C-alpha positions in Angstrom: -3.7 9.0 14.0 -1.7 6.0 15.4 0.6 4.9 12.5 2.1 1.3 12.2 5.5 1.1 10.7 7.2 -2.1 10.0 11.1 -2.6 8.5 12.4 -6.0 8.1 16.1 -5.6 7.6 18.1 -8.7 6.1 21.3 -9.5 3.9 21.1 -8.4 0.4 18.0 -10.1 -1.4 18.2 -11.1 -4.9 17.1 -8.4 -7.2 14.2 -10.6 -8.6 12.8 -11.2 -5.1 12.3 -7.7 -3.8 9.3 -6.4 -5.4 7.0 -9.4 -4.9 8.8 -9.7 -1.3 7.5 -6.2 0.0 4.3 -6.5 -1.8 3.6 -9.9 0.0 4.5 -8.4 3.1 2.1 -5.6 2.7 -0.8 -7.9 1.7 -0.1 -10.3 4.6 -0.2 -7.6 7.1 -3.3 -6.0 5.4 -5.3 -9.2 5.7 -4.2 -9.7 9.3 -5.1 -5.9 10.2 -8.5 -6.4 8.4 -9.7 -9.6 10.1 -8.7 -8.0 13.4 -10.9 -5.0 12.5 -8.5 -2.4 13.1 -7.8 -1.2 9.5 -8.8 2.1 8.5 -6.8 3.2 5.5 -4.7 1.3 3.1 -1.0 0.7 3.7 2.4 1.6 1.7 5.1 -0.6 0.7 8.6 0.1 -0.1 11.7 -2.1 -0.7 15.5 -2.1 -1.3 17.8 -5.1 -1.4 18.2 -4.8 2.3 15.0 -3.7 3.7 11.3 -4.4 3.2 9.1 -1.6 4.7 5.5 -1.3 5.1 3.5 1.3 6.9 -0.3 2.3 7.8 -1.0 5.8 8.2 -4.0 5.3 10.7 -5.2 2.2 12.5 -7.9 1.9 15.2 -6.1 2.1 18.6 -8.3 -1.0 20.0 -11.0 -3.3 18.5 -14.6 -2.4 18.9 -16.5 -4.4 21.4 -18.5 -7.1 20.1 -21.9 -8.4 21.4 -22.3 -12.1 20.6 -25.4 -14.4 20.9 -24.3 -17.7 22.1 -26.7 -20.5 21.8 -27.1 -22.9 25.1 -29.0 -26.0 25.5 -32.5 -26.6 24.3 -35.4 -25.7 26.7 -36.2 -29.4 27.9 -32.5 -29.8 28.9 -32.1 -26.4 30.6 -34.8 -26.6 33.1 -36.2 -29.6 35.1 -40.0 -30.6 35.7 -40.3 -27.9 38.4 -38.7 -25.1 36.0 -35.2 -25.0 38.1 -32.1 -24.8 36.0 -30.4 -28.0 35.1 -26.7 -28.8 35.9 -26.3 -28.3 32.1 -27.7 -24.7 32.2 -25.8 -23.9 35.1 -22.5 -25.3 33.3 -23.3 -23.2 30.4 -23.7 -20.0 32.4 -20.6 -20.4 34.1 -18.7 -21.2 30.9 -20.2 -17.8 29.4 -19.8 -15.8 32.5 -23.3 -14.9 32.6 -26.2 -15.5 35.4 -29.4 -17.5 34.8 -31.4 -14.3 35.1 -29.3 -13.0 32.0 -30.3 -15.6 29.5 -32.7 -15.2 26.7 -35.4 -17.9 25.7 -36.7 -18.4 22.3 -39.1 -21.4 21.3 -36.5 -24.1 21.3 -33.3 -22.6 23.0 -31.8 -20.7 25.7 -29.4 -17.8 24.5 -26.6 -16.0 26.3 -25.8 -12.3 25.1 -22.0 -12.0 25.7 -20.0 -9.0 25.6 -16.3 -9.4 24.1 -14.1 -6.6 24.8 -11.8 -5.5 22.0 -8.0 -5.9 22.3 -5.7 -3.0 22.2 -4.2 -2.8 18.7 -0.6 -3.0 19.9 -1.3 -6.4 21.6 -2.9 -7.6 18.2 0.2 -6.4 16.2 2.5 -8.3 18.5 0.7 -11.4 17.6 0.0 -11.0 13.8 3.1 -8.9 12.5 5.7 -11.9 12.9 3.2 -14.2 11.5 2.9 -12.0 8.7 6.7 -12.1 8.1 7.0 -15.8 8.6 4.4 -16.5 6.1 6.3 -15.0 3.2 7.3 -17.0 0.4 10.1 -17.1 -2.0 11.4 -19.0 -4.7 14.5 -20.0 -2.9 15.0 -20.0 0.9 17.7 -20.6 3.5 18.5 -20.9 7.2 21.2 -19.2 9.0 23.0 -19.8 12.4 20.8 -22.3 14.6 17.5 -21.0 13.3 14.8 -23.2 12.0 13.0 -20.5 10.1 13.4 -20.5 6.3 13.6 -16.7 4.7 15.4 -15.7 1.4 18.0 -14.1 3.5 19.1 -13.8 7.0 17.3 -11.2 9.0 19.5 -8.8 10.7 17.0 -6.1 12.2 13.3 -5.5 12.9 11.9 -2.0 13.3 8.4 -2.4 14.4 6.6 0.9 15.7 2.9 1.6 16.6 1.8 5.2 17.7 5.6 5.7 18.1 6.0 3.0 20.8 7.9 -0.4 19.8 5.9 -3.2 19.0 7.7 -6.1 21.1 8.3 -9.5 19.4 11.2 -11.2 18.1 11.9 -13.3 15.0 14.7 -16.1 15.6 16.4 -14.1 18.3 16.3 -10.7 16.3 14.1 -8.5 18.7 12.0 -5.7 17.4 13.0 -1.9 18.2 12.6 1.6 16.6 15.9 2.1 15.1 16.8 1.5 11.6 20.1 1.4 9.5 21.5 3.4 6.5 23.4 2.4 3.7 25.8 -0.5 4.5 29.0 1.2 3.8 28.2 4.8 3.7 26.1 4.9 7.0 25.8 1.6 8.8 25.0 3.0 12.3 21.6 2.9 13.8 19.3 5.8 13.7 15.8 6.1 15.3 12.3 6.1 13.3 8.9 5.6 14.4 7.0 7.2 11.5 7.3 6.4 7.7 8.2 10.2 7.1 10.9 9.7 10.0 12.3 6.6 8.3 12.2 7.9 4.7 14.1 11.1 5.8 16.4 9.3 7.8 17.4 6.8 5.0 17.7 9.4 2.4 20.3 11.5 4.7 22.2 8.2 5.1 22.3 7.3 1.4 19.3 5.1 1.1 16.5 5.6 -1.3 13.7 3.3 -0.2 11.2 4.2 -2.9 11.7 1.8 -5.8 10.1 4.7 -8.0 12.4 7.4 -7.1 15.5 5.3 -7.6 14.2 4.4 -11.0 13.8 7.9 -11.8 17.3 8.7 -10.3 19.0 5.9 -12.1 17.7 6.8 -15.6 18.3 10.5 -15.3 21.9 9.7 -14.0 22.3 7.1 -16.7 21.1 9.4 -19.6 23.3 12.3 -18.1 26.5 10.2 -17.9 26.4 8.4 -21.3 28.5 9.9 -24.2 25.7 8.6 -26.6 22.3 7.0 -26.0 22.4 3.8 -23.5 20.2 0.7 -24.2 17.8 0.9 -21.4 15.5 -2.1 -21.4 12.8 -2.5 -18.8 14.2 -5.6 -17.5 17.7 -4.3 -16.8 16.3 -1.1 -15.3 14.3 -2.9 -13.0 17.3 -5.5 -11.9 19.4 -2.3 -11.2 16.8 -0.7 -9.3 16.5 -3.5 -7.0 20.4 -4.3 -6.9 21.1 -0.9 -5.6 19.9 1.3 -2.5 21.8 4.6 -3.6 22.1 3.9 -7.4 25.0 6.1 -9.2 25.6 5.9 -12.7 29.2 6.1 -14.3 30.3 5.4 -17.7 33.1 3.3 -18.5 34.6 2.1 -22.0 36.3 -1.2 -23.4 39.0 -1.5 -26.2 37.5 -0.6 -29.4 39.0 -4.0 -30.9 36.3 -5.8 -29.3 33.9 -4.0 -31.5 34.5 -6.6 -34.1 32.6 -9.1 -31.9 28.9 -9.8 -33.2 26.7 -7.1 -31.4 24.8 -10.0 -29.6 27.7 -10.9 -27.8 28.7 -7.4 -26.7 25.2 -6.8 -25.7 24.8 -10.0 -23.8 28.1 -9.8 -22.0 27.3 -6.0 -20.9 23.7 -6.3 -20.2 22.9 -10.0 -19.1 26.3 -10.9 -17.4 27.6 -7.5 -16.0 24.2 -5.6 -15.5 25.7 -2.8 -17.7 23.9 -0.5 -20.1 25.5 -0.6 -23.7 25.9 3.0 -25.3 25.1 3.4 -29.1 25.9 6.5 -31.2 23.4 8.6 -32.8 23.0 6.2 -35.6 22.3 3.4 -33.5 25.7 1.7 -33.8 27.3 0.1 -30.7 30.4 2.2 -29.2 32.9 0.9 -26.8 31.2 2.8 -23.9 28.8 1.4 -21.4 27.2 2.8 -18.1 27.4 1.0 -14.8 25.2 1.4 -12.0 27.3 1.4 -8.8 25.8 1.1 -5.3 29.0 2.2 -3.5 32.4 2.9 -3.9 34.2 5.7 -5.6 33.7 6.5 -9.4 37.4 5.9 -10.7 37.8 2.6 -8.6 34.6 1.3 -9.7 35.0 2.4 -13.4 38.3 0.8 -13.5 37.0 -2.5 -11.8 34.2 -2.8 -14.2 36.3 -2.0 -17.0 38.9 -4.7 -16.3 36.0 -7.2 -15.8 34.3 -6.3 -18.9 37.7 -6.5 -21.0 38.5 -9.6 -19.6 35.2 -11.1 -20.6 35.3 -9.8 -24.1 38.9 -11.1 -24.3 37.6 -14.7 -23.6 34.9 -14.2 -26.0 37.1 -12.7 -28.9 39.3 -16.0 -28.7 36.5 -18.3 -28.9 35.1 -16.0 -31.9 38.3 -15.9 -33.6 38.7 -19.7 -33.4 35.0 -20.0 -34.4 36.0 -18.1 -37.6 38.3 -20.8 -38.9 35.1 -23.0 -39.7 31.9 -22.8 -41.3 28.3 -24.1 -40.1 28.9 -27.5 -41.6 31.8 -28.0 -39.5 30.1 -27.1 -36.4 27.1 -29.3 -37.4 29.1 -32.2 -37.9 30.8 -31.6 -34.3 27.1 -31.8 -32.8 27.4 -35.8 -33.3 29.4 -35.7 -30.1 26.7 -33.6 -28.3 24.0 -35.9 -26.5 20.6 -34.4 -27.1 19.2 -36.9 -24.4 20.6 -40.5 -23.5 17.6 -42.4 -25.3 17.1 -39.9 -28.0 20.5 -39.5 -29.7 22.8 -36.9 -30.4 22.3 -33.2 -31.4 23.3 -34.2 -35.1 20.8 -36.8 -35.4 18.4 -34.2 -34.1 19.3 -31.9 -36.9 18.2 -34.2 -39.6 14.7 -34.7 -37.8 14.4 -30.8 -37.5 15.4 -30.4 -41.1 12.5 -32.9 -42.3 9.8 -31.6 -39.9 10.4 -28.0 -40.7 10.1 -29.0 -44.3 6.9 -30.8 -43.8 5.5 -27.9 -41.7 6.4 -25.7 -44.5 4.6 -27.8 -47.3 1.4 -27.9 -44.9 1.2 -24.2 -44.0 1.3 -22.5 -47.3 4.9 -22.2 -48.4 5.7 -20.5 -51.4 8.8 -20.1 -53.7 11.9 -21.1 -51.6 10.3 -21.0 -48.3 10.6 -24.8 -48.3 14.1 -24.5 -48.9 14.4 -22.2 -46.1 12.7 -24.2 -43.6 14.7 -27.2 -44.5 18.2 -25.3 -44.2 16.9 -23.6 -41.0 15.9 -26.9 -39.2 19.3 -28.5 -40.3 21.5 -25.7 -39.0 19.4 -24.7 -36.0 21.5 -26.4 -33.4 25.2 -26.1 -35.3 26.3 -23.4 -32.8 26.0 -25.6 -29.7 29.5 -26.8 -30.8 30.9 -23.4 -31.1 33.3 -22.1 -28.6 31.4 -19.0 -28.3 28.0 -20.4 -27.1 30.5 -22.6 -25.0 31.4 -19.3 -23.2 28.3 -17.4 -23.5 25.3 -20.1 -23.5 22.8 -17.6 -23.6 23.5 -16.9 -27.0 22.4 -20.1 -28.4 20.6 -19.4 -31.6 21.9 -15.7 -31.8 25.4 -17.0 -32.5 24.2 -19.4 -35.1 22.2 -16.8 -36.9 25.4 -14.4 -36.7 27.7 -17.0 -38.2 25.0 -17.8 -41.0 25.0 -14.4 -42.2 28.8 -14.2 -42.1 28.9 -17.4 -44.2 26.5 -15.9 -46.9 23.3 -18.0 -45.9 20.2 -16.4 -46.9 18.9 -14.0 -44.6 15.7 -15.7 -43.8 17.5 -18.9 -42.6 19.8 -16.7 -40.5 16.7 -15.0 -38.9 15.0 -18.3 -38.2 18.2 -19.6 -36.4 18.8 -16.6 -34.9 15.2 -15.9 -33.3 14.0 -19.9 -32.8 14.4 -19.4 -29.0 12.5 -15.8 -29.0 9.6 -16.0 -31.4 8.2 -12.7 -30.2 10.6 -10.9 -32.3 8.4 -11.9 -35.4 6.2 -8.8 -35.8 4.8 -9.6 -39.2 4.9 -13.2 -40.5 2.4 -12.6 -42.8 4.7 -10.4 -44.9 8.0 -11.8 -44.2 9.3 -15.2 -45.3 12.2 -15.0 -42.7 9.6 -14.6 -39.8 7.5 -17.4 -41.2 10.9 -19.9 -41.4 11.4 -18.7 -37.8 8.2 -19.6 -36.6 8.3 -23.1 -38.3 11.6 -23.7 -37.0 10.3 -23.0 -33.3 7.3 -25.5 -34.0 9.5 -28.2 -35.2 12.0 -27.7 -32.4 9.3 -28.0 -29.7 7.4 -30.6 -31.6 10.7 -32.9 -31.9 11.4 -32.1 -28.2 7.8 -33.2 -27.1 8.0 -36.3 -29.0 11.0 -37.6 -27.6 10.4 -36.8 -24.2 6.7 -37.9 -24.0 7.7 -41.0 -26.2 9.9 -42.1 -23.4 7.4 -41.4 -20.8 8.9 -38.3 -19.4 5.8 -36.3 -19.1 5.3 -33.5 -16.7 3.7 -34.5 -13.2 2.3 -32.1 -10.9 4.6 -29.1 -10.5 7.6 -31.3 -11.9 8.6 -30.4 -15.4 12.3 -30.8 -15.4 12.6 -30.7 -19.3 10.4 -27.8 -19.8 7.7 -29.7 -21.9 4.7 -27.3 -20.7 6.9 -24.3 -21.9 7.1 -26.3 -25.1 3.4 -26.5 -25.3 3.3 -22.9 -24.7 5.5 -21.9 -27.4 3.5 -24.0 -29.9 0.3 -22.3 -28.9 1.8 -18.8 -29.2 3.4 -19.7 -32.6 0.1 -20.9 -34.1 -1.5 -17.9 -32.8 1.2 -15.5 -34.4 0.6 -17.5 -37.5 -0.9 -15.3 -40.2 -3.7 -17.8 -41.4 -5.6 -21.0 -40.3 -3.1 -23.9 -39.4 -3.7 -27.9 -39.4 -3.7 -29.7 -36.1 -0.4 -30.0 -34.3 -1.2 -33.8 -33.8 -0.5 -34.7 -37.6 2.9 -32.8 -37.1 3.7 -34.6 -33.9 3.1 -38.1 -35.6 5.6 -36.9 -38.3 8.0 -36.4 -35.3 7.3 -39.7 -34.0 8.1 -41.2 -37.4 11.4 -39.4 -37.6 12.7 -40.9 -34.3 11.6 -44.1 -35.6 13.6 -43.9 -38.7 16.6 -43.2 -36.7 15.8 -46.4 -34.6 14.7 -44.8 -31.5 11.7 -46.8 -29.9 8.9 -44.5 -28.4 5.4 -45.1 -27.1 3.3 -43.4 -29.7 -0.2 -44.2 -28.0 1.1 -42.7 -24.5 2.9 -39.7 -26.3 -0.2 -38.6 -28.2 -2.2 -38.9 -25.0 0.2 -37.0 -22.9 0.6 -34.5 -25.7 -3.1 -33.5 -25.7 -2.5 -33.3 -21.6 0.1 -30.7 -22.2 -2.0 -28.7 -24.5 -5.1 -28.5 -22.5 -3.3 -27.5 -19.3 -1.8 -24.4 -21.2 -4.9 -22.7 -22.2 -6.2 -21.7 -18.8 -3.1 -19.8 -18.2 -2.8 -18.3 -21.8 -6.4 -17.2 -21.8 -7.0 -15.9 -18.4 -9.9 -13.7 -19.2 -12.0 -16.5 -20.8 -14.7 -18.0 -18.8 -13.9 -21.6 -17.6 -16.7 -23.1 -19.2 -16.5 -21.2 -22.4 -12.9 -22.5 -22.8 -14.0 -26.0 -22.0 -16.5 -25.5 -24.7 -14.0 -24.2 -27.0 -11.6 -27.4 -26.3 -14.3 -29.6 -27.2 -12.7 -32.8 -26.1 -9.2 -32.6 -24.2 -8.5 -36.0 -25.0 -9.2 -35.4 -28.6 -7.1 -33.9 -31.5 -9.3 -30.9 -31.0 -7.1 -29.7 -28.3 -3.9 -29.7 -30.5 -5.4 -27.0 -32.9 -4.8 -23.5 -31.0 -6.4 -21.3 -33.5 -9.2 -23.0 -33.7 -9.7 -23.2 -29.9 -9.0 -19.6 -29.8 -11.7 -19.0 -32.6 -14.2 -21.1 -30.8 -13.8 -19.0 -27.5 -14.5 -16.0 -29.6 -17.6 -17.4 -31.1 -18.8 -18.9 -27.7 -18.4 -15.5 -26.2 -21.0 -14.0 -28.5 -23.2 -17.0 -28.5 -23.8 -17.7 -25.1 -25.2 -14.2 -24.4 -28.2 -15.5 -26.0 -29.8 -18.0 -23.4 -32.4 -19.0 -25.6 -30.1 -20.1 -28.6 -27.9 -21.7 -26.0 -30.5 -24.1 -25.0 -31.7 -24.7 -28.8 -28.0 -25.4 -29.5 -27.6 -27.9 -26.6 -30.6 -30.2 -27.6 -29.1 -31.5 -31.0 -25.3 -32.0 -29.2 -27.0 -33.9 -26.3 -29.0 -36.1 -28.4 -26.0 -37.2 -30.7 -23.8 -37.9 -27.5 -26.6 -39.9 -25.8 -27.2 -42.1 -29.0 -23.4 -42.5 -29.5 -23.1 -43.6 -25.7 -26.0 -46.1 -26.5 -24.4 -47.5 -29.6 -27.4 -46.2 -31.6 -26.5 -46.2 -35.3 -26.6 -43.0 -37.6 -24.4 -41.4 -39.9 -21.2 -40.0 -38.3 -19.0 -38.8 -41.4 -20.4 -36.2 -43.9 -23.8 -36.5 -42.2 -25.5 -34.3 -44.8 -24.6 -36.2 -47.9 -26.3 -39.3 -46.1 -29.6 -38.0 -45.5 -32.5 -38.7 -47.8 -35.4 -36.2 -47.5 -38.3 -38.7 -47.5 -36.4 -41.0 -44.8 -36.8 -38.1 -42.3 -40.7 -38.5 -42.6 -41.1 -34.8 -41.1 -41.6 -31.5 -43.1 -39.8 -29.7 -40.3 -36.8 -32.0 -40.7 -36.6 -31.4 -44.4 -36.6 -27.5 -43.5 -33.9 -27.9 -41.0 -31.9 -30.1 -43.5 -32.4 -27.5 -46.3 -31.1 -24.9 -43.8 -28.0 -27.0 -43.2 -27.3 -27.8 -46.7 -27.8 -24.1 -47.9 -25.1 -22.6 -45.4 -22.7 -25.6 -45.3 -20.3 -24.1 -47.7 -20.7 -20.7 -46.2 -20.0 -22.0 -42.8 -16.9 -23.9 -43.9 -15.4 -20.9 -45.7 -16.1 -18.7 -42.5 -14.0 -21.2 -40.3 -11.4 -21.2 -43.0 -11.1 -17.4 -42.5 -11.7 -17.4 -39.2 -14.5 -14.9 -39.6 -16.4 -15.0 -36.1 -19.5 -12.7 -37.0 -20.0 -14.9 -40.1 -19.9 -18.0 -37.8 -22.2 -16.6 -35.4 -24.7 -15.3 -38.1 -24.7 -18.7 -39.8 -25.5 -20.7 -36.5 -28.1 -18.0 -35.3 -30.0 -18.6 -38.3 -30.5 -22.4 -37.1 -32.3 -21.7 -34.1 -35.7 -21.3 -35.8 -35.6 -24.5 -38.0 -34.3 -26.5 -35.0 -37.0 -25.3 -32.5 -39.7 -26.0 -35.3 -38.2 -29.5 -35.8 -38.2 -30.2 -32.0 -41.5 -29.1 -31.6 -43.2 -31.5 -33.9 -41.0 -34.3 -34.6 -39.5 -37.2 -32.0 -36.0 -38.1 -33.2 -36.2 -41.6 -31.6 -38.7 -43.0 -33.9 -39.6 -46.5 -33.5 -39.0 -47.0 -37.2 -35.3 -47.8 -37.6 -34.7 -46.0 -40.9 -36.5 -43.0 -39.6 -34.6 -43.0 -36.4 -31.5 -43.3 -38.2 -32.3 -40.4 -40.7 -33.4 -38.2 -37.9 -30.2 -38.8 -35.8 -28.0 -38.1 -38.9 -29.5 -35.0 -39.2 -29.1 -34.1 -35.5 -25.4 -35.3 -36.3 -25.2 -32.7 -39.2 -26.7 -30.0 -36.9 -24.1 -30.9 -34.4 -21.4 -30.7 -36.7 -22.0 -27.2 -37.6 -22.8 -25.9 -34.2 -19.7 -27.5 -32.9 -17.9 -25.1 -35.2 -18.3 -22.5 -32.4 -17.9 -25.1 -29.6 -19.6 -27.6 -27.2 -22.6 -25.6 -26.1 -23.5 -28.5 -23.7 -20.4 -27.5 -21.4 -21.8 -24.1 -21.1 -23.2 -23.3 -17.5 -26.6 -21.2 -17.5 -26.6 -18.9 -14.5 -29.9 -18.9 -12.6 
């Protein structure tokens, strides 16, 4: 069982790079081995900040020999009139390394059967392994020394072994060998390894745990054992520490109890986000002045003292700004935002607060706000960005919103308003907006925030282009779609609110291009659905959007509802064909400028004008279920919508079986086209069936 072992040793990779890096390396090598025809079993990948490891337990020692049929000249060009081989044929034989006698003929051509001997796997590996390493991609890369290659960090050693022998190649002057290195500080000396088992054993004896899963288990076990309480161990922070260390060791430290007077968010953010420490809580869930730190090297006491000094210094700075902030209220900070520029052409953050307040209020009015919810929305919008002028947010910018919410609570602002301010940047914290006014206020504020941002930037022509989106406008569209999907009931199109956002800029004297902004908004929305609904077929999603350049794209709940309806209805091919006909006929008539009743078509139809018994039957079927279908759409009842539309199949088929829509009589044609428009309007509640691809 000839085994392949590859280790790429480098300077410490950023923690967020490691898992993707060793997974990509495994994929690159697997693909190369598969294409070469020597792969027998799947490979294994491991990684630490200093090494990327892939291993394949069994490869073929060499490629299989291949017999290949090569087409030569046509018979007329291969032999002359006397049947002797021509120069063209002789040249072909020389090129293929065969004799004329070895050739095979068919009715048109001569053929050479050529044996291509397989190459030794070691020879193939010397070619494909460096290519696999060079093909790796990272979010950020660098060059080092005089090299031209770009990689995440400088490569320092390469271990490449096949069947216990070195696979010889080099990358930017770093040659391969059969030695690895242990922990940078504990055991930096090289040691031999030619199999994965030898490498793993050698690393573990030298204080390197190469398996991320094993490092994770070790880290969690030690953190729980060392903490005097329960450490806050979020998945993200565990993952980060796993890939910051090769030999994780948990130690507990503590900070001055006086700092517990700071808001919990400040303490947690400073420990977890900035210092990669796990906060520790008591049995009641209250933060203590303890923390757990994961060290990669050094002595416990030395590392503990250093971590405590750094954390106390950070908390001391935070406390200074916090104490200064406590001398003022939110109105003071709100007025200070007059000196903060939102965008050069769009005015100050203070002006933005007025727009957000108005827009949040309008969102409340048009999304079923009851009681004091309108006031909550208005106040949340007004104070949403006030904390940008606080000292604490200046010190810890990642706490935007969170600090505003904390200060609002200390000031006695309604809890719903404080919650909305606190969660405006992370709406995923809203778990039940249908039963919580504060969560509804949070979603409305997030909607207003993104709509105002989109209106401003799109209005001055800063729409995203290609991969460039410096102002995060696509992300703004994603947040709006997520907020709509989280909303507990149907919502109006965002486009109406977007127009209000544009109006509020205009009231402040900011000139925006409304038409181009609306067009760009639709493009932003249309581009988001594919990634947000990855399991929905492309044609179904296209049918659910209806028209990417129309307001339909800006109604996320309706788009999602139509994807669910189409997923059911498109299973019935005969219905799909039936439903497509009225939609296509109406589209063709509209394109040709043929008149028919566009708006509220059912109210414009007179039965006698249809001059068709089947037309009257279809008209009655549409009229009978119009209210029921509308109610099902409002309730977002997929099953009821599907049932209503399926009931139209028979009357539509009967109509087309006996009646010609494009009658010569102008009045009859108008009535029948209007009937088709009425049928289309109901069918489009589920989506545009004309965009669905029928296989076969």
